[in-house]
C-alpha positions in Angstrom: 113.3 83.5 89.6 113.5 83.6 93.3 116.7 83.1 95.3 115.5 79.6 96.3 115.2 78.7 92.6 118.7 80.0 91.9 120.3 78.0 94.6 121.8 74.7 93.5 120.1 71.7 95.1 122.4 69.8 97.4 121.0 66.9 99.3 122.2 66.5 102.9 122.0 63.2 104.7 120.9 64.9 108.0 120.7 68.2 109.7 119.8 69.8 113.0 117.1 72.4 112.7 117.4 75.5 114.9 114.5 77.5 116.3 115.4 80.6 114.3 114.8 78.6 111.1 111.4 77.5 112.3 110.5 81.0 113.2 111.7 82.4 109.9 109.4 80.1 108.1 106.5 80.6 110.5 106.5 84.4 110.2 107.2 84.4 106.5 110.5 86.2 106.5 112.2 86.8 103.1 114.7 83.9 103.7 111.9 81.4 104.4 111.9 79.9 100.9 115.7 79.2 101.1 115.2 77.3 104.4 112.2 75.4 103.1 114.2 74.3 100.1 117.1 73.3 102.3 114.8 71.3 104.6 113.1 69.6 101.7 116.5 68.5 100.3 117.6 66.9 103.6 117.0 63.2 104.2 116.8 63.3 108.0 115.9 66.3 110.1 116.4 66.6 113.9 114.9 69.1 116.3 116.0 69.0 119.9 113.6 69.2 122.8 114.9 72.6 123.9 114.6 73.9 120.4 111.0 72.6 120.2 110.1 74.4 123.4 111.8 77.6 122.4 110.1 77.6 119.0 106.7 76.8 120.6 107.0 79.7 123.0 108.3 82.1 120.3 105.5 81.1 117.9 102.9 81.8 120.6 104.4 85.2 121.2 104.9 86.1 117.5 101.3 85.1 116.6 99.7 86.5 119.7 98.2 83.1 120.6 97.2 82.4 124.2 97.6 78.8 125.4 94.4 77.5 127.0 94.7 76.0 130.5 94.7 72.2 130.3 
């Protein structure tokens, strides 16, 4: 069993998602399954505009992507 399977399932009504959670999932860190389970067990998720921008920039840097000029 993985740690995510051992964790009791608690459903949250709502949660604010931080950019570090998004990056953890994107780069496949060991804690990613725990965050995925928590996000799946949350009825409503919120991501702020600044968090979206930070996660977007971090994702491009982490994956080595280059944005194409518009």
